[in-house]
C-alpha positions in Angstrom: -16.6 0.8 83.9 -19.0 -1.8 82.6 -21.1 1.1 81.1 -18.1 2.4 79.3 -17.9 -1.3 77.7 -21.4 -1.0 76.5 -21.0 2.4 75.1 -18.0 1.5 73.1 -19.8 -1.5 72.2 -23.1 0.7 70.9 -20.4 3.2 69.2 -19.1 0.3 67.0 -22.1 -1.0 65.9 -23.4 2.7 65.0 -19.9 2.8 63.1 -20.4 -0.2 61.7 -24.1 0.0 60.3 -23.1 3.9 58.8 -20.4 2.3 56.8 -22.7 -0.6 55.7 -25.2 2.2 54.5 -22.5 3.8 52.6 -21.0 0.9 50.9 -24.6 -0.2 49.8 -25.2 3.4 48.4 -21.5 3.3 46.6 -22.6 0.0 45.2 -26.0 0.8 43.9 -24.5 3.9 42.1 -21.8 1.6 40.7 -24.2 -0.9 39.3 -26.2 2.0 37.7 -23.0 3.5 36.0 -21.8 -0.2 34.7 -25.5 -0.6 33.5 -25.0 2.3 31.5 -21.8 1.6 30.2 -23.1 -2.1 28.9 -26.1 -0.1 27.2 -23.8 2.6 25.2 -21.1 -0.7 24.3 -24.3 -2.9 22.9 -25.0 0.5 20.9 -21.6 0.8 19.9 -21.5 -3.1 19.2 -24.3 -2.5 16.9 -23.3 0.5 15.0 -19.8 -1.4 14.6 -21.1 -4.1 12.7 -22.8 -1.8 10.5 -19.8 0.2 9.7 -17.9 -2.9 9.1 -20.3 -4.4 6.6 -20.3 -0.9 4.9 -16.6 -0.9 4.9 -16.1 -4.5 3.5 -18.7 -3.9 0.9 -17.1 -0.7 -0.2 -13.5 -2.1 -0.1 -14.9 -5.0 -2.5 -16.1 -2.4 -4.8 -13.2 -0.4 -5.0 -11.0 -3.7 -5.8 -13.4 -4.3 -8.6 -13.0 -1.0 -9.7 -9.1 -1.1 -9.7 -9.1 -4.4 -11.6 -11.7 -2.8 -14.1 -9.0 -0.2 -14.4 -6.4 -2.2 -14.8 -8.2 -4.2 -17.8 -9.1 -0.8 -19.2 -5.3 0.3 -19.2 -4.3 -2.6 -20.4 -6.5 -2.4 -23.3 -5.8 1.3 -23.5 -1.7 0.3 -24.0 -2.3 -1.6 -26.9 -4.3 1.3 -28.4 -1.5 3.7 -27.5 1.4 1.3 -29.0 -0.6 0.7 -31.8 -1.4 4.4 -32.6 2.1 5.1 -31.8 3.4 2.6 -34.8 1.2 4.6 -36.8 2.5 7.8 -35.7 6.0 6.7 -36.4 5.4 5.9 -40.0 3.7 9.0 -40.6 6.3 11.8 -40.3 4.0 14.9 -39.7 1.7 13.1 -37.1 4.5 11.9 -34.9 4.9 14.6 -32.7 0.8 14.4 -32.1 0.3 10.6 -31.1 3.3 11.0 -28.6 1.5 13.9 -27.1 -1.7 12.1 -26.9 0.2 9.1 -25.4 1.7 11.0 -22.8 -1.5 12.5 -21.7 -3.4 9.1 -21.5 -0.3 8.1 -19.4 -0.7 10.7 -17.3 -4.6 10.1 -16.9 -3.5 6.6 -16.0 -1.2 7.4 -13.4 -3.8 10.0 -12.1 -6.9 7.5 -12.0 -4.3 4.5 -10.4 -3.3 7.1 -7.7 -6.7 7.8 -6.7 -7.6 4.2 -6.3 -4.6 3.5 -4.4 -5.4 6.6 -2.3 -8.8 5.3 -1.3 -7.3 1.6 -1.0 -5.3 2.9 1.9 -8.1 4.6 3.6 -10.7 2.0 3.3 -7.8 -0.6 4.7 -7.2 2.2 7.8 -11.2 2.2 8.4 -11.4 -1.7 8.4 -8.2 -1.7 10.9 -9.7 0.7 13.1 -13.2 -1.4 13.1 -10.8 -4.3 13.7 -9.6 -2.9 16.7 -12.6 -1.6 18.3 -14.1 -5.3 17.9 -11.3 -6.7 19.8 -11.6 -4.1 22.7 -15.3 -4.9 22.7 -14.7 -8.8 22.5 -12.1 -8.1 25.5 -14.4 -6.0 27.7 -17.4 -8.6 27.3 -14.8 -11.0 28.0 -13.7 -9.7 31.4 -17.4 -9.2 32.4 -18.3 -12.7 31.3 -15.2 -14.1 33.4 -16.3 -12.2 36.4 -20.0 -13.2 36.6 -18.6 -16.7 36.2 -16.4 -16.4 39.3 -19.1 -14.4 41.5 -21.8 -17.1 40.3 -22.3 -19.8 43.0 -21.3 -23.0 41.6 -24.5 -25.8 41.2 -23.8 -29.3 40.4 -24.6 -29.9 36.2 -27.1 -32.5 35.7 -26.5 -34.2 32.1 -29.9 -35.1 30.0 -28.3 -36.8 27.4 -28.6 -40.5 26.9 -25.9 -42.6 25.9 -25.3 -43.4 21.9 -26.5 -47.0 22.6 -29.7 -45.9 24.3 -31.3 -44.0 22.1 -34.9 -44.4 21.5 
């Protein structure tokens, strides 16, 4: 009867040893995977910073271009109005000036719509960049929070001097 008790205790010890070994192997594999993910996210963060910077620069250039086009359109409207007035005074030339005005307005609308389309794309790229940055921040925030909960607490020793005792 005692021998059965010793055999079952030995069997339990062997099973526990096998369990510990398999858990150790699994945790090592998981550690390598997490390190790989961490390196990938670091690379993604670097690339995202570059893309965000380029996107911001492109957005500024597009805004400057839109402002420049707006100024030129306003100047062109003045010229078109002046030409229109001259065309009205001269009866035979009136239709030609109106055709020119329509052509200029069509070109102006085309340029304005093209700039508007590009601004939407740039704004969308900036939004995607912000989403990716937010995901990265959440990922590293969880990682840091987990590291803080797992690290043993150590007493903090302050090396600051009180304000009155500075030397």
